[in-house]
PALO-398137 format. One record per residue (C-alpha): y, x, z. Coordinates in steps of 0.02 Angstrom, whole numbers, plus 50000, padded with zeros to 5 digits. Last residue first. Layout:
N
YXZ...
This chain:
394
478314967550736479264969750574480204985350624478714997150616478104989350454479784991450367480035009350428478255014050377478495006750203480055017250175479155032550246477785029450119479045026849978479985042650034478525054750026478235056449841480045057849787480395069549932479005081349880479615081649699481395085649750480755099549863480455099450051480255116650131481015113350301479645123050393479255108950515479535094850391478585103650252477165107650372477095089350425477015082050250475285086750186474325084750349475365069350385474775060950225472945063250266473215057050443474225042050389473085036350247474125021550188474255002950220473375000350388474385014450465473535023750606474475040350593476135031850556475995019650702475375033350819476915043850785476735061750723477465058050551478885048050630479355061750753479255075250620480345065150501481655062050636481755080650675482055085050492483285071050449484875081250478484295096050372482755099050265482505080450233484385077850210484645092450091483125087949989483555069449994485295071049922485395052049897485535045649720486835040749592486455049049426486325067449383486265069749194487105085249123487775081548949489645078748971490555076448807491475060548857491715067349033492555083748984493435074348844494375063148965494165044448930495075033148808495485045848673493705045448608492785031348699491975023648545491115039948498490415042148674489735024448673488965026748501488065042548557487315036548719486275052748723487025067748639486545082548530487105074448368485935060048402485355047348531486045029748518486685029648339485205040348288484035026648349484635013848223485704998548268485054981248312484644984748495486444989748527487094973748446485984962348549486514971148709488364969548663488184951048628487174948348788488534956148897487594968949002488824982948964490194973549059489204973749223489984963649364489394966649542489884954149679490084962349849489514953850010489134969650109487244969050108487514960149943487944976549860486314985049907485224970149867486024967949697486054986649666484194988549702483664973149604484734978149454483984995549460482214988849471482464976849324483314990849225481965004049238480224998549186480174981149113481524974548998482754988848974481585003549000480234994948896481384991748749482145009048770480495017748735479795004348620481235007048498480515022748422478825014548403477195017748494476675000048537475704999548699477174994748809477924982448687477604967248796477734950148715475844950048695475644949048884476134930848900477304928649047476914929149233476084946049226474594948449340474774958549502473484972349519473054976849697472924993149791472704989249976470814991049977470975009049922472085014750063473615022449986473805041350000473225044749822474445032249749475505046049673477215042449600477555061149589476625074349690474915072649608473665076849743472345090649746473185099549888474765099149784474405096949599475795099149475476275082949390476115081949201477865082949131479365071649112478705056549201478475038349153477155039249019476405056549019474685057048939475325066348787475865080848896474135082848968473335081748798474535094648730474125107248865472255104248842472365107548653471465093048568472995090348457472725107448382474365113448309475145114648482476705124748453477945110848489477035105048646476785122748709478635125848677479065110948785478005117548928478805134648917480575127548917480325116249068480465129949200481875138749107482855122549097482705117849280483925130949347485255125049224485135106949285484415096349147485355085449020485535100148899483665103248891483365085748825484705086548692484025103248635482275095948617482985080648530483765092048399482075100248371481175083648354482425076148229481375082548084480065069048121478315075948110477685059448185476905067948336478435078948361479625064148348478605054648477478705069148599480585070748575480865052048602479765052648757480745067448825482395058448796481705043048885481045053649028482725061649058483625045149065485105039848960484125035148805485355022048743484845004848804484145009548976485495022149015486845009748963486284995249072487354997549227489165003249218489944994249366491484983349397491454978649582492114962249654492594958249835493764972349887494494970350062494624989150088493194988750213492234978750083492444992549956491855005950076490304995850117490034993949930489985012849906488975015250066487645003449999487355015149852486795031149937486165021050086484695014749983483645029550039482545034249891481435026649757481445009549839480114999149925480684982249989481654973550127483364980550080483974975150253482614985550336482985000650227484854999450259484574998750448483385013550444484555024050337486055019450446485085023650605484605040650536486325044950467487315039850621488295055950647487965061050467489475051250408489365051850220490995055450127491745041350024493115046649904494395032849875495195033649705496805027649625497135029849441498245041349340496995037949202496645056249160496815062249340495645048749403494365052949270494445071549307494265067849493492655058249456491925073949377492405084649528491625071749644489915072549564488885078049715487035078049670486885096949686487365096349869488825104749959489775088549985488885072049947490215060549876490135042049833491685037249734492625020849748493895017349611495515007849637496595000649498496144982149508497404974749632498554963749528497124951849499496894945349322496974926749294497494928549113497954944149015498384942248832498114958848745499564965548642500284974548793498854986948797499014996548960497834984549048496534987048913496555005948923496555005949114495034994549119494235005048982494405020749088493495012649234492085005849126491885021949026491885032249186490465021549255489445025049099489865043349064489535049749240490945052949363490145041449491491425027349492491075010549574492555000649510493764988849596494164970349610495394960449715495124941449725495544927249607494594935749469494564936949281494114954849240
């Protein structure tokens, strides 16, 4: 917290960001702690809100503010300039992201407008303590294969982090995995093949709808060699720790840190991440799995340590949302006409990177009929992201 300039917190209402914000208040209320070079302006939290969408977490953030008697600024998207803001943010990001980067840049834009220079964020916890859906699923799958008695508890933990409407859909697939005595069962084999996704992708016109490269032109797909020696990687080692080891070192955290660094620096904001202190990271990786995911909860040791420091409704919260743009609502709403224009454009149709005509056949009906789903948006955005960059790089 040492700073010669004002600092604030990016608060989502999730466990991690709430822990950071609540801990700041806890420490500052402790008169036994020596406080040096701390700014007087540290109490404000900035909350991204997306009204009338399922990714809006404002009501959770409000519980944190009420508990701490803190000060929050709720940032509501201005759809008046949504398209131009998305394009501008994408160009400044200068890379391929999982969704419109505006969802996080607006938080830091709001901070800068309030003359805040430093943001205290909660990054790193999901990667160390099974915070993602796919990490919980992988832990459950591994427990089943190893006949670990924790498998059933992990199943319940996994279902609890889903939206209620998703649980029924996933239940049957999970049961097939549990009931598969024959490891050659086709259902099991499909599930076993999953590495980065929760379930085998459903086919749409013969194409996998998540993280698919089917629309890329074959000559453009290249393999980039690792810089370091490959034997340091744990990717092919099926151990309990390999799940979070890979998330922390290779798969999730490096991309998140890149995204938030580029997003925050668009507005000149320094991000500080207390959970990334090397001593804390070393400690978390030294303790057993059940301290990180157990008793029906992910991030177990963090939740235990925050008893009395954060509101119980947040400490015991299981639903996992995460900061992300409400792409379904945007694609089917204010972005619909823009999407149709871009898909029909000559530059999109004749792309040298991806199969524009093939992709447009799949995407255009969704844009016209406004039938985009979460899965559809996740597939299409990287191509639209690339199209925006190429179009504006001439």
